[in-house]
Each structure stands twice: as structure tokens, then as C-alpha cells.
C-alpha positions as CSV (number, residue, x, y, z in Angstrom):
1,X,0.0,0.0,0.0
2,X,1.3,3.4,-0.9
3,X,1.8,6.4,1.4
4,X,-1.6,7.9,2.5
5,X,-2.1,11.4,3.7
6,X,-4.1,12.8,6.7
7,X,-7.4,14.4,5.9
8,X,-6.9,17.6,7.7
9,X,-3.2,18.7,7.5
10,X,-2.3,16.4,4.5
11,X,0.7,14.9,6.4
12,X,2.3,11.7,5.0
13,X,1.3,8.4,6.6
14,X,3.8,5.8,5.2
15,X,2.7,2.2,5.7
16,X,4.9,-0.1,7.7
17,X,7.8,-1.4,5.6
18,X,7.3,1.2,2.9
19,X,10.1,3.7,2.1
20,X,12.9,1.4,3.3
21,X,16.1,3.3,3.1
22,X,14.4,6.5,2.1
23,X,12.1,7.2,5.0
24,X,14.3,10.1,6.3
25,X,13.3,12.3,3.4
26,X,9.6,11.6,3.9
27,X,9.8,12.3,7.6
28,X,11.9,15.4,7.3
29,X,10.2,17.0,4.3
30,X,6.7,15.6,4.4
31,X,6.0,15.4,8.1
32,X,8.4,17.5,10.2
33,X,8.3,20.5,7.9
34,X,4.5,20.3,7.5
35,X,3.9,20.2,11.3
36,X,6.1,23.3,11.6
37,X,4.1,25.0,8.9
38,X,0.8,24.1,10.7
39,X,2.0,25.4,14.0
40,X,4.1,28.5,13.1
41,X,3.9,29.0,9.3
42,X,2.9,32.3,7.6
43,X,1.2,32.5,4.2
44,X,1.1,35.9,2.6
45,X,-1.9,36.3,0.3
46,X,-1.1,38.7,-2.5
47,X,-3.0,37.4,-5.5
48,X,-6.8,38.0,-5.9
49,X,-9.1,36.8,-8.6
50,X,-12.4,38.7,-8.6
51,X,-11.7,39.8,-4.9
52,X,-11.3,36.2,-3.9
53,X,-8.4,33.9,-3.1
54,X,-8.7,30.1,-2.5
55,X,-5.9,28.8,-0.2
56,X,-3.7,26.2,-1.8
57,X,-3.8,22.7,-0.4
58,X,-1.4,19.8,-1.1
59,X,-0.6,16.3,0.1
60,X,2.9,16.2,1.6
61,X,4.2,19.5,0.5
62,X,3.9,23.2,1.5
63,X,0.5,24.8,1.1
64,X,-1.2,28.0,2.3
65,X,-4.1,26.3,4.0
66,X,-1.8,24.4,6.4
67,X,-0.2,27.6,7.7
68,X,-1.2,28.8,11.1
69,X,-1.1,32.5,10.1
70,X,-2.5,34.3,7.1
71,X,-1.5,37.8,6.1
72,X,-3.1,39.4,3.2
73,X,-0.9,41.9,1.5
74,X,-1.7,45.4,0.2
75,X,0.1,44.7,-3.1
76,X,-2.4,43.4,-5.7
77,X,-5.2,44.7,-3.5
78,X,-8.7,43.6,-4.0
79,X,-10.9,46.3,-5.4
80,X,-13.7,45.7,-2.8
81,X,-14.7,43.5,0.1
82,X,-12.8,40.2,-0.4
83,X,-13.0,36.6,0.5
84,X,-10.3,34.0,1.4
85,X,-11.6,30.5,0.9
86,X,-10.2,27.8,3.2
87,X,-10.7,24.0,3.1
88,X,-13.7,22.6,5.0
89,X,-11.5,21.0,7.6
90,X,-11.0,21.8,11.3
91,X,-8.1,24.3,11.7
92,X,-7.2,27.4,13.6
93,X,-6.1,30.5,11.6
94,X,-4.8,33.9,12.6
95,X,-5.7,36.4,9.9
96,X,-4.0,39.8,9.7
97,X,-5.7,42.0,7.1
98,X,-3.8,44.9,5.5
99,X,-5.5,44.6,2.1
100,X,-7.3,47.9,2.2
101,X,-10.6,46.1,2.2
102,X,-12.6,44.0,4.6
103,X,-11.7,40.3,4.1
104,X,-13.9,37.4,5.0
105,X,-12.3,34.0,5.8
106,X,-14.8,31.2,4.9
107,X,-15.2,27.8,3.4
108,X,-16.5,27.3,-0.2
109,X,-20.0,26.6,0.9
110,X,-20.1,27.8,4.6
111,X,-20.2,31.0,6.4
112,X,-17.3,33.1,7.5
113,X,-16.0,36.0,9.6
114,X,-15.1,39.4,8.1
115,X,-11.9,40.9,9.4
116,X,-11.8,44.7,8.9
117,X,-8.8,46.4,7.2
118,X,-5.9,46.8,9.6
119,X,-7.5,44.1,11.9
120,X,-6.2,40.8,13.1
121,X,-8.5,38.0,14.2
122,X,-8.1,34.5,15.6
123,X,-10.6,32.3,13.7
124,X,-11.2,28.6,13.3
125,X,-12.9,26.4,10.8
126,X,-15.1,23.8,12.4
127,X,-15.1,21.7,9.2
128,X,-18.2,23.6,7.8
129,X,-18.0,27.2,8.8
130,X,-15.3,29.7,9.9
131,X,-16.2,31.2,13.3
132,X,-14.5,33.4,15.9
133,X,-12.1,31.5,18.1
134,X,-12.4,34.0,20.9
135,X,-15.7,35.7,21.7
136,X,-15.6,35.6,25.5
137,X,-12.9,36.3,28.1
138,X,-13.4,35.2,31.7
139,X,-11.3,36.8,34.4
140,X,-9.1,39.8,34.3
141,X,-8.0,41.4,31.0
142,X,-5.2,43.8,31.0
143,X,-4.6,45.9,27.8
144,X,-2.8,48.9,26.6
145,X,-4.8,51.3,24.6
146,X,-8.2,49.8,23.9
147,X,-10.3,50.5,20.8
148,X,-13.8,49.1,20.7
149,X,-15.8,48.8,17.5
150,X,-19.4,47.8,17.7
151,X,-21.6,47.0,20.7
152,X,-20.2,46.7,24.2
153,X,-21.9,44.9,27.1
154,X,-20.1,45.2,30.4
155,X,-20.7,44.3,34.0
156,X,-18.7,45.1,37.1
157,X,-16.1,47.8,37.3
158,X,-14.6,49.2,34.1
């Protein structure tokens, strides 16, 4: 049986006895490097087609969708509100938007979250939709300058 790939991160799953004498390359390039990309990788989005960009995916090689962080670039800016399409697979993303437009991270058929220009959001795909990863903080929150956009509900001392 040939090497298979995981469904979410597309990491190599060599079968027992396969790759005899050459497993080091598969482990180093197709597993270790891919895990590093999933944990700490940055993909810069700078190509838009009709104000949309679909993240690349690939078995056993680098891809945008595996990266932990996405930054859209202000070169090749979208001309209006834009969409980044991610795979319908569970994954956390940090999206920094400096595109000049609002950018929505979503799956091809699901809903998404819009990140305003100059905003950064922690988002996750639940396999169907992209949702906010953080929408509630319990306990003390210490910040520097605080800018609030939208509605605010507060209790206790501010």
C-alpha cells in the first residue's frame, strides 16, 4: 500500500515497511516541515481573482491552507470586500488584514467571519464554517490602549 495522507493537514502516513532506506526524506520534508508550517507557518496572500483567493492545499508539500497564520498583502489589493476560501477541515487560523478592504475567511459553501482592514482575528474552521475563536474572556483582562468597535456589554467595574 502506498503512502496515504491525513485528511486535515495532509501529512504523510507511510505504511509499515514502505520507504525502506528513504524514510528520512519523507519524515523530514513531508512530516516535520509540514507540522512546523501548521504550528508556526505564515502564508502571505497577494493574489486575488475577482476579490477572492482560495488557499492552496497539497498532500505532503507546503500549502497556504496548512499555515497557522495568514496575512493578506496590500500589493495586488482587492478592489472591494474580499474573500479568502479555506478548506472545510478543522483548523485554527490567525488572519492579519492589511489589504485595504474587509476580508472574510470562509469555506467554499459555509459562512465566514469578516476581518476589517488593519484588523487581526483568531478564527477557526469547524469543518463547515469559519467562526470566531475567541468571543468571551473570563477573568481579568489587561490591555494597553483599547479600541472598541461595535456594541459593548459590560458588568462590574470598568
